[in-house]
Every structure is written in C-alpha cells, then in structure tokens.
C-alpha positions in Angstrom: -7.0 -17.6 -8.0 -5.0 -15.0 -6.2 -1.4 -15.7 -5.3 -0.6 -16.5 -1.7 1.6 -13.8 -0.3 3.0 -16.0 2.5 6.8 -16.3 2.2 7.1 -13.6 -0.3 8.7 -10.1 -0.3 7.4 -7.2 -2.2 9.1 -4.0 -3.2 7.5 -0.6 -3.5 6.8 0.2 -7.2 4.7 3.3 -7.3 1.9 5.4 -5.8 -0.8 7.1 -7.8 -4.2 8.8 -7.3 -7.6 7.8 -8.5 -10.2 10.5 -8.4 -13.9 9.8 -8.1 -14.9 13.4 -8.7 -13.4 16.6 -9.9 -11.2 18.4 -7.3 -10.4 22.1 -7.3 -6.9 22.9 -8.4 -5.6 23.5 -4.9 -6.7 20.1 -3.6 -5.5 18.4 -6.7 -2.0 20.0 -6.3 -1.9 18.9 -2.7 -2.8 15.3 -3.6 -0.3 15.2 -6.4 2.4 16.7 -4.1 1.7 14.1 -1.4 1.9 11.2 -4.0 5.2 12.6 -5.4 6.6 12.8 -1.9 5.4 9.2 -1.2 7.0 7.9 -4.5 10.3 9.4 -3.4 10.4 8.4 0.3 9.1 4.9 -0.3 11.3 3.9 -3.2 13.4 1.5 -1.1 10.5 0.1 0.9 9.8 -3.6 1.2 7.1 -5.7 2.8 7.7 -9.3 3.8 4.9 -11.8 4.7 6.0 -14.5 7.2 4.9 -17.3 9.4 2.0 -16.9 11.8 0.4 -14.1 9.8 3.2 -11.7 10.6 4.3 -8.9 8.2 7.4 -6.6 8.3 7.6 -3.3 6.5 11.1 -2.0 6.0 11.9 1.5 4.8 15.6 2.4 5.2 16.5 1.9 8.9 12.8 1.9 10.0 11.2 -1.5 10.5 7.6 -2.0 11.6 5.9 -5.3 12.4 2.3 -6.1 12.1 -0.1 -8.9 11.1 -1.9 -9.8 7.9 -4.8 -12.0 6.7 -5.5 -13.1 3.2 -8.9 -14.2 1.8 -8.5 -14.9 -1.9 -7.4 -11.7 -3.5 -8.3 -9.6 -0.4 -5.4 -8.7 1.9 -5.8 -7.1 5.3 -2.8 -5.7 7.1 -2.9 -4.4 10.7 -0.4 -2.7 13.0 1.7 -0.9 10.5 1.6 2.9 11.3 0.4 5.1 8.5 0.0 2.2 6.1 -3.3 1.2 4.4 -5.1 -1.8 5.9 -6.7 -3.0 2.6 -5.0 -4.4 -0.4 -5.8 -6.5 -3.5 -3.4 -9.3 -4.4 -2.8 -9.4 -8.1 -0.6 -11.9 -10.1 2.8 -10.5 -9.1 1.9 -7.4 -7.1 -0.3 -6.0 -4.3 -2.4 -2.8 -4.8 -2.9 -1.2 -1.4 -5.6 1.5 -1.2 -5.3 4.4 1.1 -8.6 6.2 1.9 -9.2 9.1 4.1 -12.3 8.5 6.3 -15.2 10.6 5.1 -13.4 11.7 1.9 -15.2 10.5 -1.2 -13.1 12.4 -3.7 -10.7 9.6 -4.4 -8.0 7.2 -3.1 -4.3 6.7 -3.4 -3.1 3.4 -4.8 0.2 2.1 -3.4 1.6 -0.7 -5.5 4.2 -3.2 -4.4 5.8 -5.7 -6.8 6.9 -9.2 -5.9 10.7 -9.7 -5.9 
C-alpha cells in the first residue's frame, strides 16, 4: 500500500531523463542541459501536502499553492505552474513525471524525498 502524502513535506532530490527511443546528439544535449539546470534551480525546493487537498510548492522566495488528489500510489497535482501533474508515491518519495504533449521520445523524472 502506498504511503499517504497528507501532512508530509517532501524535498527535491533529483531530476533525470528516461528515453524511450534514441535521440540525435543535439536533442539529447538539450535534454541533459535542461535536467542539469533543473537539478541546480530546484535543489532547495519543497512540496507540502495539507488539509483539504491543498499543496504548497516552495522554491526560495517563490511559493505556489495548488490542489492534489491521491488514489493509492497515483498522485495528481493541479494548479502549480510548470510542474508535472502526475506522480507515483513510493515508500518515502514521490516520482513526478514530466511529459511534453506529443513527444514520445522520453520523460523527465522529478523525485522528491520525504523529510
């Protein structure tokens, strides 16, 4: 059974790519650069799951509020700008998956660890 995220805070751990098919070198370099930039800019980011299905994402001085719903290990987050809506709740972490619509080459995993 998946852990309930309610009342918990998670800290950004890492972002990484998962490719579904071979990319040309230019596209792969761009993806890797994007992930490296994300790993640097999100290193102090936290996400907090609160009452009433509300969620707060804090990165430095920026704070964004949204909503969430959890169904077993499936987590859906809405209202956070430029943040993936789908995640999988693991034992002590959440694996959010960022997909670009219409792009079947791969995804970016954004992992937050429970603190």
